[in-house]
N, CA, C, O and the ligand as a Tripos MOL2 file, in Angstrom:
@<TRIPOS>MOLECULE
protein
  277   275    70     0     0
PROTEIN
NO_CHARGES

@<TRIPOS>ATOM
      1 N         150.8690 -207.9270   46.2600 N.3       1 MET1
      2 CA        149.6070 -208.6630   46.3990 C.3       1 MET1
      3 C         148.4380 -207.6700   46.3350 C.2       1 MET1
      4 O         148.4420 -206.6870   47.0750 O.2       1 MET1
      5 N         147.4390 -207.8980   45.4720 N.am      2 PRO2
      6 CA        146.3210 -206.9500   45.3720 C.3       2 PRO2
      7 C         145.4530 -206.9860   46.6320 C.2       2 PRO2
      8 O         145.1060 -208.0470   47.1500 O.2       2 PRO2
      9 N         145.1160 -205.7800   47.1020 N.am      3 LEU3
     10 CA        144.3020 -205.6770   48.3170 C.3       3 LEU3
     11 C         142.8920 -205.1970   47.9560 C.2       3 LEU3
     12 O         142.7150 -204.3560   47.0750 O.2       3 LEU3
     13 N         141.9190 -205.7370   48.6360 N.am      4 VAL4
     14 CA        140.5290 -205.2890   48.4780 C.3       4 VAL4
     15 C         139.9690 -205.0210   49.8630 C.2       4 VAL4
     16 O         140.4980 -205.5170   50.8580 O.2       4 VAL4
     17 N         138.8890 -204.2300   49.9320 N.am      5 ALA5
     18 CA        138.2730 -203.9250   51.2230 C.3       5 ALA5
     19 C         137.3550 -205.0660   51.6300 C.2       5 ALA5
     20 O         136.5610 -205.5570   50.8280 O.2       5 ALA5
     21 N         137.4730 -205.4830   52.8880 N.am      6 CYS6
     22 CA        136.5620 -206.5120   53.4120 C.3       6 CYS6
     23 C         135.1490 -205.9360   53.4470 C.2       6 CYS6
     24 O         134.9640 -204.8310   53.9570 O.2       6 CYS6
     25 N         134.1400 -206.6470   52.9210 N.am      7 PRO7
     26 CA        132.7820 -206.1150   52.8920 C.3       7 PRO7
     27 C         132.1580 -205.9940   54.2830 C.2       7 PRO7
     28 O         131.1540 -205.3010   54.4490 O.2       7 PRO7
     29 N         132.7380 -206.6560   55.2770 N.am      8 VAL8
     30 CA        132.1550 -206.6240   56.6170 C.3       8 VAL8
     31 C         132.7900 -205.5210   57.4590 C.2       8 VAL8
     32 O         132.0800 -204.6800   58.0100 O.2       8 VAL8
     33 N         134.1480 -205.5150   57.5650 N.am      9 CYS9
     34 CA        134.8060 -204.5290   58.4200 C.3       9 CYS9
     35 C         135.5280 -203.4520   57.6170 C.2       9 CYS9
     36 O         136.0550 -202.5020   58.1970 O.2       9 CYS9
     37 N         135.5610 -203.5850   56.2830 N.am     10 GLU10
     38 CA        136.1370 -202.6050   55.3630 C.3      10 GLU10
     39 C         137.6370 -202.3870   55.5570 C.2      10 GLU10
     40 O         138.1770 -201.3690   55.1240 O.2      10 GLU10
     41 N         138.3090 -203.3350   56.2030 N.am     11 LYS11
     42 CA        139.7710 -203.2590   56.3060 C.3      11 LYS11
     43 C         140.3610 -203.9100   55.0540 C.2      11 LYS11
     44 O         139.7840 -204.8580   54.5210 O.2      11 LYS11
     45 N         141.5120 -203.4060   54.5790 N.am     12 PRO12
     46 CA        142.1030 -204.0110   53.3720 C.3      12 PRO12
     47 C         142.5970 -205.4270   53.6480 C.2      12 PRO12
     48 O         143.3240 -205.6690   54.6120 O.2      12 PRO12
     49 N         142.1940 -206.3460   52.7950 N.am     13 ILE13
     50 CA        142.6340 -207.7380   52.9130 C.3      13 ILE13
     51 C         143.1300 -208.2060   51.5500 C.2      13 ILE13
     52 O         142.8150 -207.6010   50.5260 O.2      13 ILE13
     53 N         143.8980 -209.2700   51.5430 N.am     14 SER14
     54 CA        144.3930 -209.8380   50.2910 C.3      14 SER14
     55 C         143.2470 -210.4450   49.4980 C.2      14 SER14
     56 O         142.3140 -211.0140   50.0650 O.2      14 SER14
     57 N         143.3310 -210.3150   48.1660 N.am     15 LYS15
     58 CA        142.3230 -210.9100   47.2890 C.3      15 LYS15
     59 C         142.2770 -212.4210   47.4290 C.2      15 LYS15
     60 O         141.2690 -213.0560   47.1180 O.2      15 LYS15
     61 N         143.3880 -212.9950   47.9030 N.am     16 HIS16
     62 CA        143.4700 -214.4490   47.9990 C.3      16 HIS16
     63 C         143.1340 -214.9510   49.3960 C.2      16 HIS16
     64 O         143.2230 -216.1490   49.6660 O.2      16 HIS16
     65 N         142.7410 -214.0210   50.3000 N.am     17 ALA17
     66 CA        142.4440 -214.4340   51.6770 C.3      17 ALA17
     67 C         141.1850 -215.2880   51.7140 C.2      17 ALA17
     68 O         140.1950 -214.9790   51.0500 O.2      17 ALA17
     69 N         141.2270 -216.3540   52.4870 N.am     18 HIS18
     70 CA        140.0380 -217.2020   52.6320 C.3      18 HIS18
     71 C         139.2030 -216.7830   53.8300 C.2      18 HIS18
     72 O         138.0000 -217.0400   53.8780 O.2      18 HIS18
     73 N         139.8490 -216.1310   54.8080 N.am     19 THR19
     74 CA        139.1160 -215.5150   55.9090 C.3      19 THR19
     75 C         139.6980 -214.1260   56.1280 C.2      19 THR19
     76 O         140.8750 -213.8940   55.8560 O.2      19 THR19
     77 N         138.8820 -213.2100   56.6160 N.am     20 CYS20
     78 CA        139.3650 -211.8640   56.9030 C.3      20 CYS20
     79 C         140.1860 -211.9080   58.1920 C.2      20 CYS20
     80 O         139.6890 -212.3880   59.2100 O.2      20 CYS20
     81 N         141.4350 -211.4190   58.1750 N.am     21 PRO21
     82 CA        142.2570 -211.4550   59.3850 C.3      21 PRO21
     83 C         141.7630 -210.4690   60.4440 C.2      21 PRO21
     84 O         142.1130 -210.6120   61.6160 O.2      21 PRO21
     85 N         140.9600 -209.4730   60.0620 N.am     22 SER22
     86 CA        140.5000 -208.4680   61.0270 C.3      22 SER22
     87 C         139.2310 -208.8980   61.7480 C.2      22 SER22
     88 O         139.1690 -208.8450   62.9760 O.2      22 SER22
     89 N         138.2190 -209.3230   60.9960 N.am     23 CYS23
     90 CA        136.9390 -209.6330   61.6380 C.3      23 CYS23
     91 C         136.6190 -211.1240   61.5910 C.2      23 CYS23
     92 O         135.6580 -211.5730   62.2160 O.2      23 CYS23
     93 N         137.4280 -211.9010   60.8440 N.am     24 GLY24
     94 CA        137.2220 -213.3420   60.8170 C.3      24 GLY24
     95 C         136.1010 -213.7980   59.9110 C.2      24 GLY24
     96 O         135.6910 -214.9570   59.9660 O.2      24 GLY24
     97 N         135.5890 -212.8860   59.0630 N.am     25 GLU25
     98 CA        134.5320 -213.2610   58.1210 C.3      25 GLU25
     99 C         135.0310 -214.3550   57.1930 C.2      25 GLU25
    100 O         136.0130 -214.1450   56.4810 O.2      25 GLU25
    101 N         134.3840 -215.5230   57.1770 N.am     26 PRO26
    102 CA        134.8350 -216.5710   56.2650 C.3      26 PRO26
    103 C         134.4540 -216.2230   54.8360 C.2      26 PRO26
    104 O         133.3370 -215.7750   54.5780 O.2      26 PRO26
    105 N         135.3720 -216.4270   53.9150 N.am     27 ASP27
    106 CA        135.1290 -216.1850   52.5010 C.3      27 ASP27
    107 C         134.6200 -214.7690   52.2430 C.2      27 ASP27
    108 O         133.5490 -214.6030   51.6590 O.2      27 ASP27
    109 N         135.3710 -213.7330   52.6700 N.am     28 PRO28
    110 CA        134.8650 -212.3590   52.5740 C.3      28 PRO28
    111 C         134.6130 -211.9010   51.1430 C.2      28 PRO28
    112 O         133.7810 -211.0210   50.9210 O.2      28 PRO28
    113 N         135.3160 -212.4820   50.1600 N.am     29 LEU29
    114 CA        135.1550 -212.0160   48.7860 C.3      29 LEU29
    115 C         133.8720 -212.5470   48.1630 C.2      29 LEU29
    116 O         133.3960 -212.0090   47.1630 O.2      29 LEU29
    117 N         133.3180 -213.5860   48.7400 N.am     30 ASN30
    118 CA        132.0340 -214.0870   48.2460 C.3      30 ASN30
    119 C         130.8790 -213.5720   49.0730 C.2      30 ASN30
    120 O         129.7230 -213.8910   48.7960 O.2      30 ASN30
    121 N         131.1840 -212.7660   50.1030 N.am     31 HIS31
    122 CA        130.1300 -212.2510   50.9840 C.3      31 HIS31
    123 C         129.1050 -211.4470   50.1950 C.2      31 HIS31
    124 O         127.9000 -211.6290   50.3670 O.2      31 HIS31
    125 N         129.5970 -210.5370   49.3110 N.am     32 LEU32
    126 CA        128.6980 -209.6840   48.5460 C.3      32 LEU32
    127 C         127.8500 -210.5170   47.6020 C.2      32 LEU32
    128 O         126.6470 -210.2900   47.4810 O.2      32 LEU32
    129 N         128.4720 -211.4860   46.9300 N.am     33 ALA33
    130 CA        127.7350 -212.3420   46.0110 C.3      33 ALA33
    131 C         126.6360 -213.0840   46.7610 C.2      33 ALA33
    132 O         125.5220 -213.2430   46.2610 O.2      33 ALA33
    133 N         126.9700 -213.5400   47.9840 N.am     34 LYS34
    134 CA        125.9910 -214.2730   48.7840 C.3      34 LYS34
    135 C         124.8200 -213.3720   49.1460 C.2      34 LYS34
    136 O         123.6670 -213.7820   49.0120 O.2      34 LYS34
    137 N         125.0970 -212.1310   49.6110 N.am     35 SER35
    138 CA        123.9950 -211.2630   50.0150 C.3      35 SER35
    139 C         123.1820 -210.8350   48.7990 C.2      35 SER35
    140 O         121.9730 -210.6260   48.9070 O.2      35 SER35
    141 N         123.8350 -210.7020   47.6360 N.am     36 LYS36
    142 CA        123.1020 -210.3870   46.4060 C.3      36 LYS36
    143 C         122.1420 -211.5200   46.0720 C.2      36 LYS36
    144 O         120.9880 -211.2930   45.7100 O.2      36 LYS36
    145 N         122.6460 -212.7560   46.2020 N.am     37 PHE37
    146 CA        121.8340 -213.9260   45.9140 C.3      37 PHE37
    147 C         120.6470 -213.9880   46.8680 C.2      37 PHE37
    148 O         119.5260 -214.2940   46.4620 O.2      37 PHE37
    149 N         120.9080 -213.6890   48.1570 N.am     38 LEU38
    150 CA        119.8430 -213.7180   49.1650 C.3      38 LEU38
    151 C         118.7670 -212.6910   48.8500 C.2      38 LEU38
    152 O         117.5760 -212.9870   48.9520 O.2      38 LEU38
    153 N         119.1810 -211.4670   48.4620 N.am     39 SER39
    154 CA        118.1790 -210.4440   48.1770 C.3      39 SER39
    155 C         117.3910 -210.8220   46.9280 C.2      39 SER39
    156 O         116.2080 -210.5000   46.8170 O.2      39 SER39
    157 N         118.0450 -211.5080   45.9830 N.am     40 LEU40
    158 CA        117.3500 -211.9780   44.7940 C.3      40 LEU40
    159 C         116.2740 -212.9880   45.1860 C.2      40 LEU40
    160 O         115.1560 -212.9440   44.6720 O.2      40 LEU40
    161 N         116.6200 -213.9080   46.1070 N.am     41 VAL41
    162 CA        115.6700 -214.9200   46.5740 C.3      41 VAL41
    163 C         114.4960 -214.2400   47.2780 C.2      41 VAL41
    164 O         113.3400 -214.6140   47.0790 O.2      41 VAL41
    165 N         114.8110 -213.2260   48.1120 N.am     42 VAL42
    166 CA        113.7500 -212.5100   48.8290 C.3      42 VAL42
    167 C         112.8190 -211.8330   47.8330 C.2      42 VAL42
    168 O         111.5990 -211.8970   47.9870 O.2      42 VAL42
    169 N         113.3790 -211.1810   46.8070 N.am     43 TRP43
    170 CA        112.5480 -210.5170   45.8010 C.3      43 TRP43
    171 C         111.6840 -211.5180   45.0460 C.2      43 TRP43
    172 O         110.5290 -211.2410   44.7230 O.2      43 TRP43
    173 N         112.2590 -212.6850   44.7690 N.am     44 LEU44
    174 CA        111.5220 -213.7270   44.0690 C.3      44 LEU44
    175 C         110.3140 -214.1690   44.8910 C.2      44 LEU44
    176 O         109.2180 -214.3440   44.3580 O.2      44 LEU44
    177 N         110.5340 -214.3490   46.2240 N.am     45 ILE45
    178 CA        109.4450 -214.7590   47.1110 C.3      45 ILE45
    179 C         108.3710 -213.6750   47.1410 C.2      45 ILE45
    180 O         107.1800 -213.9780   47.0740 O.2      45 ILE45
    181 N         108.7920 -212.4060   47.2420 N.am     46 VAL46
    182 CA        107.8420 -211.2910   47.2590 C.3      46 VAL46
    183 C         107.0200 -211.2890   45.9720 C.2      46 VAL46
    184 O         105.8050 -211.0900   46.0080 O.2      46 VAL46
    185 N         107.6830 -211.5120   44.8300 N.am     47 LEU47
    186 CA        106.9830 -211.5130   43.5490 C.3      47 LEU47
    187 C         105.9840 -212.6580   43.4670 C.2      47 LEU47
    188 O         104.8670 -212.4830   42.9800 O.2      47 LEU47
    189 N         106.3960 -213.8430   43.9520 N.am     48 VAL48
    190 CA        105.5110 -215.0060   43.9120 C.3      48 VAL48
    191 C         104.2820 -214.7620   44.7900 C.2      48 VAL48
    192 O         103.1570 -215.0630   44.3900 O.2      48 VAL48
    193 N         104.5060 -214.2120   45.9970 N.am     49 VAL49
    194 CA        103.3890 -213.9240   46.9000 C.3      49 VAL49
    195 C         102.4730 -212.8680   46.2850 C.2      49 VAL49
    196 O         101.2500 -212.9950   46.3470 O.2      49 VAL49
    197 N         103.0590 -211.8270   45.6910 N.am     50 ALA50
    198 CA        102.2670 -210.7770   45.0660 C.3      50 ALA50
    199 C         101.4610 -211.3560   43.9050 C.2      50 ALA50
    200 O         100.2930 -211.0120   43.7260 O.2      50 ALA50
    201 N         102.0790 -212.2320   43.1190 N.am     51 GLY51
    202 CA        101.3880 -212.8720   42.0130 C.3      51 GLY51
    203 C         100.2500 -213.7530   42.5120 C.2      51 GLY51
    204 O          99.1700 -213.7690   41.9220 O.2      51 GLY51
    205 N         100.4860 -214.4780   43.5850 N.am     52 TYR52
    206 CA         99.4700 -215.3530   44.1860 C.3      52 TYR52
    207 C          98.2750 -214.5310   44.6420 C.2      52 TYR52
    208 O          97.1280 -214.8700   44.3530 O.2      52 TYR52
    209 N          98.5610 -213.4270   45.3740 N.am     53 VAL53
    210 CA         97.4930 -212.5550   45.8800 C.3      53 VAL53
    211 C          96.7120 -211.9720   44.7120 C.2      53 VAL53
    212 O          95.4820 -211.9320   44.7420 O.2      53 VAL53
    213 N          97.4250 -211.5180   43.6770 N.am     54 ALA54
    214 CA         96.7700 -210.9260   42.5180 C.3      54 ALA54
    215 C          95.8770 -211.9520   41.8390 C.2      54 ALA54
    216 O          94.7490 -211.6440   41.4530 O.2      54 ALA54
    217 N          96.3810 -213.1680   41.6950 N.am     55 TRP55
    218 CA         95.6410 -214.2030   40.9580 C.3      55 TRP55
    219 C          94.4030 -214.6560   41.7160 C.2      55 TRP55
    220 O          93.3460 -214.8380   41.1120 O.2      55 TRP55
    221 N          94.5150 -214.8430   43.0380 N.am     56 PHE56
    222 CA         93.4100 -215.4380   43.7840 C.3      56 PHE56
    223 C          92.4910 -214.4270   44.4360 C.2      56 PHE56
    224 O          91.3860 -214.7870   44.8400 O.2      56 PHE56
    225 N          92.9120 -213.1540   44.5570 N.am     57 TYR57
    226 CA         92.0620 -212.1540   45.1990 C.3      57 TYR57
    227 C          91.6930 -211.0280   44.2560 C.2      57 TYR57
    228 O          90.5230 -210.6560   44.1610 O.2      57 TYR57
    229 N          92.6760 -210.4800   43.5570 N.am     58 LEU58
    230 CA         92.4000 -209.2910   42.7540 C.3      58 LEU58
    231 C          91.6240 -209.6400   41.4920 C.2      58 LEU58
    232 O          90.7090 -208.9090   41.1140 O.2      58 LEU58
    233 N          91.9730 -210.7510   40.8290 N.am     59 ILE59
    234 CA         91.3140 -211.0920   39.5730 C.3      59 ILE59
    235 C          89.8470 -211.4880   39.8220 C.2      59 ILE59
    236 O          88.9770 -211.0120   39.0930 O.2      59 ILE59
    237 N          89.5290 -212.3480   40.8320 N.am     60 PRO60
    238 CA         88.1110 -212.6100   41.1220 C.3      60 PRO60
    239 C          87.3480 -211.3500   41.4940 C.2      60 PRO60
    240 O          86.1850 -211.1940   41.1230 O.2      60 PRO60
    241 N          88.0050 -210.4350   42.2340 N.am     61 MET61
    242 CA         87.3770 -209.1750   42.5970 C.3      61 MET61
    243 C          87.0740 -208.3530   41.3540 C.2      61 MET61
    244 O          86.0120 -207.7390   41.2490 O.2      61 MET61
    245 N          88.0110 -208.3440   40.4150 N.am     62 LEU62
    246 CA         87.8380 -207.6020   39.1580 C.3      62 LEU62
    247 C          86.6980 -208.2030   38.3500 C.2      62 LEU62
    248 O          85.8740 -207.4800   37.7900 O.2      62 LEU62
    249 N          86.6570 -209.5460   38.2920 N.am     63 ILE63
    250 CA         85.6070 -210.2320   37.5410 C.3      63 ILE63
    251 C          84.2310 -209.8930   38.1400 C.2      63 ILE63
    252 O          83.2810 -209.5960   37.4160 O.2      63 ILE63
    253 N          84.1480 -209.9450   39.4760 N.am     64 GLU64
    254 CA         82.9050 -209.5770   40.1600 C.3      64 GLU64
    255 C          82.5020 -208.1530   39.8180 C.2      64 GLU64
    256 O          81.3400 -207.8740   39.5220 O.2      64 GLU64
    257 N          83.4850 -207.2510   39.8630 N.am     65 PHE65
    258 CA         83.2560 -205.8390   39.5920 C.3      65 PHE65
    259 C          82.7200 -205.6460   38.1820 C.2      65 PHE65
    260 O          81.7900 -204.8720   37.9580 O.2      65 PHE65
    261 N          83.3240 -206.3650   37.2280 N.am     66 VAL66
    262 CA         82.9190 -206.2150   35.8240 C.3      66 VAL66
    263 C          81.5160 -206.8060   35.6320 C.2      66 VAL66
    264 O          80.7120 -206.2630   34.8750 O.2      66 VAL66
    265 N          81.2240 -207.9180   36.3170 N.am     67 ARG67
    266 CA         79.9330 -208.5710   36.1820 C.3      67 ARG67
    267 C          78.7810 -207.7030   36.6750 C.2      67 ARG67
    268 O          77.6770 -207.7370   36.1300 O.2      67 ARG67
    269 N          79.0660 -206.9130   37.7330 N.am     68 HIS68
    270 CA         78.0090 -206.0950   38.3090 C.3      68 HIS68
    271 C          77.8110 -204.7940   37.5850 C.2      68 HIS68
    272 O          76.9770 -203.9770   37.9750 O.2      68 HIS68
    273 N          78.5790 -204.5920   36.5230 N.am     69 GLN69
    274 CA         78.4230 -203.3420   35.7530 C.3      69 GLN69
    275 C          77.0900 -203.3310   35.0240 C.2      69 GLN69
    276 O          76.7770 -202.3670   34.3250 O.2      69 GLN69
    277 ZN        136.7200 -208.1360   57.8170 Zn       70 ZN70
@<TRIPOS>BOND
     1     1     2 1
     2     2     3 1
     3     3     4 2
     4     3     5 am
     5     5     6 1
     6     6     7 1
     7     7     8 2
     8     7     9 am
     9     9    10 1
    10    10    11 1
    11    11    12 2
    12    11    13 am
    13    13    14 1
    14    14    15 1
    15    15    16 2
    16    15    17 am
    17    17    18 1
    18    18    19 1
    19    19    20 2
    20    19    21 am
    21    21    22 1
    22    22    23 1
    23    23    24 2
    24    23    25 am
    25    25    26 1
    26    26    27 1
    27    27    28 2
    28    27    29 am
    29    29    30 1
    30    30    31 1
    31    31    32 2
    32    31    33 am
    33    33    34 1
    34    34    35 1
    35    35    36 2
    36    35    37 am
    37    37    38 1
    38    38    39 1
    39    39    40 2
    40    39    41 am
    41    41    42 1
    42    42    43 1
    43    43    44 2
    44    43    45 am
    45    45    46 1
    46    46    47 1
    47    47    48 2
    48    47    49 am
    49    49    50 1
    50    50    51 1
    51    51    52 2
    52    51    53 am
    53    53    54 1
    54    54    55 1
    55    55    56 2
    56    55    57 am
    57    57    58 1
    58    58    59 1
    59    59    60 2
    60    59    61 am
    61    61    62 1
    62    62    63 1
    63    63    64 2
    64    63    65 am
    65    65    66 1
    66    66    67 1
    67    67    68 2
    68    67    69 am
    69    69    70 1
    70    70    71 1
    71    71    72 2
    72    71    73 am
    73    73    74 1
    74    74    75 1
    75    75    76 2
    76    75    77 am
    77    77    78 1
    78    78    79 1
    79    79    80 2
    80    79    81 am
    81    81    82 1
    82    82    83 1
    83    83    84 2
    84    83    85 am
    85    85    86 1
    86    86    87 1
    87    87    88 2
    88    87    89 am
    89    89    90 1
    90    90    91 1
    91    91    92 2
    92    91    93 am
    93    93    94 1
    94    94    95 1
    95    95    96 2
    96    95    97 am
    97    97    98 1
    98    98    99 1
    99    99   100 2
   100    99   101 am
   101   101   102 1
   102   102   103 1
   103   103   104 2
   104   103   105 am
   105   105   106 1
   106   106   107 1
   107   107   108 2
   108   107   109 am
   109   109   110 1
   110   110   111 1
   111   111   112 2
   112   111   113 am
   113   113   114 1
   114   114   115 1
   115   115   116 2
   116   115   117 am
   117   117   118 1
   118   118   119 1
   119   119   120 2
   120   119   121 am
   121   121   122 1
   122   122   123 1
   123   123   124 2
   124   123   125 am
   125   125   126 1
   126   126   127 1
   127   127   128 2
   128   127   129 am
   129   129   130 1
   130   130   131 1
   131   131   132 2
   132   131   133 am
   133   133   134 1
   134   134   135 1
   135   135   136 2
   136   135   137 am
   137   137   138 1
   138   138   139 1
   139   139   140 2
   140   139   141 am
   141   141   142 1
   142   142   143 1
   143   143   144 2
   144   143   145 am
   145   145   146 1
   146   146   147 1
   147   147   148 2
   148   147   149 am
   149   149   150 1
   150   150   151 1
   151   151   152 2
   152   151   153 am
   153   153   154 1
   154   154   155 1
   155   155   156 2
   156   155   157 am
   157   157   158 1
   158   158   159 1
   159   159   160 2
   160   159   161 am
   161   161   162 1
   162   162   163 1
   163   163   164 2
   164   163   165 am
   165   165   166 1
   166   166   167 1
   167   167   168 2
   168   167   169 am
   169   169   170 1
   170   170   171 1
   171   171   172 2
   172   171   173 am
   173   173   174 1
   174   174   175 1
   175   175   176 2
   176   175   177 am
   177   177   178 1
   178   178   179 1
   179   179   180 2
   180   179   181 am
   181   181   182 1
   182   182   183 1
   183   183   184 2
   184   183   185 am
   185   185   186 1
   186   186   187 1
   187   187   188 2
   188   187   189 am
   189   189   190 1
   190   190   191 1
   191   191   192 2
   192   191   193 am
   193   193   194 1
   194   194   195 1
   195   195   196 2
   196   195   197 am
   197   197   198 1
   198   198   199 1
   199   199   200 2
   200   199   201 am
   201   201   202 1
   202   202   203 1
   203   203   204 2
   204   203   205 am
   205   205   206 1
   206   206   207 1
   207   207   208 2
   208   207   209 am
   209   209   210 1
   210   210   211 1
   211   211   212 2
   212   211   213 am
   213   213   214 1
   214   214   215 1
   215   215   216 2
   216   215   217 am
   217   217   218 1
   218   218   219 1
   219   219   220 2
   220   219   221 am
   221   221   222 1
   222   222   223 1
   223   223   224 2
   224   223   225 am
   225   225   226 1
   226   226   227 1
   227   227   228 2
   228   227   229 am
   229   229   230 1
   230   230   231 1
   231   231   232 2
   232   231   233 am
   233   233   234 1
   234   234   235 1
   235   235   236 2
   236   235   237 am
   237   237   238 1
   238   238   239 1
   239   239   240 2
   240   239   241 am
   241   241   242 1
   242   242   243 1
   243   243   244 2
   244   243   245 am
   245   245   246 1
   246   246   247 1
   247   247   248 2
   248   247   249 am
   249   249   250 1
   250   250   251 1
   251   251   252 2
   252   251   253 am
   253   253   254 1
   254   254   255 1
   255   255   256 2
   256   255   257 am
   257   257   258 1
   258   258   259 1
   259   259   260 2
   260   259   261 am
   261   261   262 1
   262   262   263 1
   263   263   264 2
   264   263   265 am
   265   265   266 1
   266   266   267 1
   267   267   268 2
   268   267   269 am
   269   269   270 1
   270   270   271 1
   271   271   272 2
   272   271   273 am
   273   273   274 1
   274   274   275 1
   275   275   276 2
@<TRIPOS>SUBSTRUCTURE
     1 MET1         2 RESIDUE 1 A MET
     2 PRO2         6 RESIDUE 1 A PRO
     3 LEU3        10 RESIDUE 1 A LEU
     4 VAL4        14 RESIDUE 1 A VAL
     5 ALA5        18 RESIDUE 1 A ALA
     6 CYS6        22 RESIDUE 1 A CYS
     7 PRO7        26 RESIDUE 1 A PRO
     8 VAL8        30 RESIDUE 1 A VAL
     9 CYS9        34 RESIDUE 1 A CYS
    10 GLU10       38 RESIDUE 1 A GLU
    11 LYS11       42 RESIDUE 1 A LYS
    12 PRO12       46 RESIDUE 1 A PRO
    13 ILE13       50 RESIDUE 1 A ILE
    14 SER14       54 RESIDUE 1 A SER
    15 LYS15       58 RESIDUE 1 A LYS
    16 HIS16       62 RESIDUE 1 A HIS
    17 ALA17       66 RESIDUE 1 A ALA
    18 HIS18       70 RESIDUE 1 A HIS
    19 THR19       74 RESIDUE 1 A THR
    20 CYS20       78 RESIDUE 1 A CYS
    21 PRO21       82 RESIDUE 1 A PRO
    22 SER22       86 RESIDUE 1 A SER
    23 CYS23       90 RESIDUE 1 A CYS
    24 GLY24       94 RESIDUE 1 A GLY
    25 GLU25       98 RESIDUE 1 A GLU
    26 PRO26      102 RESIDUE 1 A PRO
    27 ASP27      106 RESIDUE 1 A ASP
    28 PRO28      110 RESIDUE 1 A PRO
    29 LEU29      114 RESIDUE 1 A LEU
    30 ASN30      118 RESIDUE 1 A ASN
    31 HIS31      122 RESIDUE 1 A HIS
    32 LEU32      126 RESIDUE 1 A LEU
    33 ALA33      130 RESIDUE 1 A ALA
    34 LYS34      134 RESIDUE 1 A LYS
    35 SER35      138 RESIDUE 1 A SER
    36 LYS36      142 RESIDUE 1 A LYS
    37 PHE37      146 RESIDUE 1 A PHE
    38 LEU38      150 RESIDUE 1 A LEU
    39 SER39      154 RESIDUE 1 A SER
    40 LEU40      158 RESIDUE 1 A LEU
    41 VAL41      162 RESIDUE 1 A VAL
    42 VAL42      166 RESIDUE 1 A VAL
    43 TRP43      170 RESIDUE 1 A TRP
    44 LEU44      174 RESIDUE 1 A LEU
    45 ILE45      178 RESIDUE 1 A ILE
    46 VAL46      182 RESIDUE 1 A VAL
    47 LEU47      186 RESIDUE 1 A LEU
    48 VAL48      190 RESIDUE 1 A VAL
    49 VAL49      194 RESIDUE 1 A VAL
    50 ALA50      198 RESIDUE 1 A ALA
    51 GLY51      202 RESIDUE 1 A GLY
    52 TYR52      206 RESIDUE 1 A TYR
    53 VAL53      210 RESIDUE 1 A VAL
    54 ALA54      214 RESIDUE 1 A ALA
    55 TRP55      218 RESIDUE 1 A TRP
    56 PHE56      222 RESIDUE 1 A PHE
    57 TYR57      226 RESIDUE 1 A TYR
    58 LEU58      230 RESIDUE 1 A LEU
    59 ILE59      234 RESIDUE 1 A ILE
    60 PRO60      238 RESIDUE 1 A PRO
    61 MET61      242 RESIDUE 1 A MET
    62 LEU62      246 RESIDUE 1 A LEU
    63 ILE63      250 RESIDUE 1 A ILE
    64 GLU64      254 RESIDUE 1 A GLU
    65 PHE65      258 RESIDUE 1 A PHE
    66 VAL66      262 RESIDUE 1 A VAL
    67 ARG67      266 RESIDUE 1 A ARG
    68 HIS68      270 RESIDUE 1 A HIS
    69 GLN69      274 RESIDUE 1 A GLN
    70 ZN70       277 GROUP 0 **** ****
């Protein structure tokens, strides 16, 4: 049976395990995919907020700056 390291406790577990027998992490093989997805969502939110700030604060500031030249 192929063994992989649990992403939570790093003990070897079966690739077919649905829960980690050592730490009880449910679905340990999808844990990494889940945290990757979460960090992607966080980055997306950061980008949207940065875009919002740029659009509503930086661009009017730039326009004002250019107008006063
Ligand atoms: Zn574990």
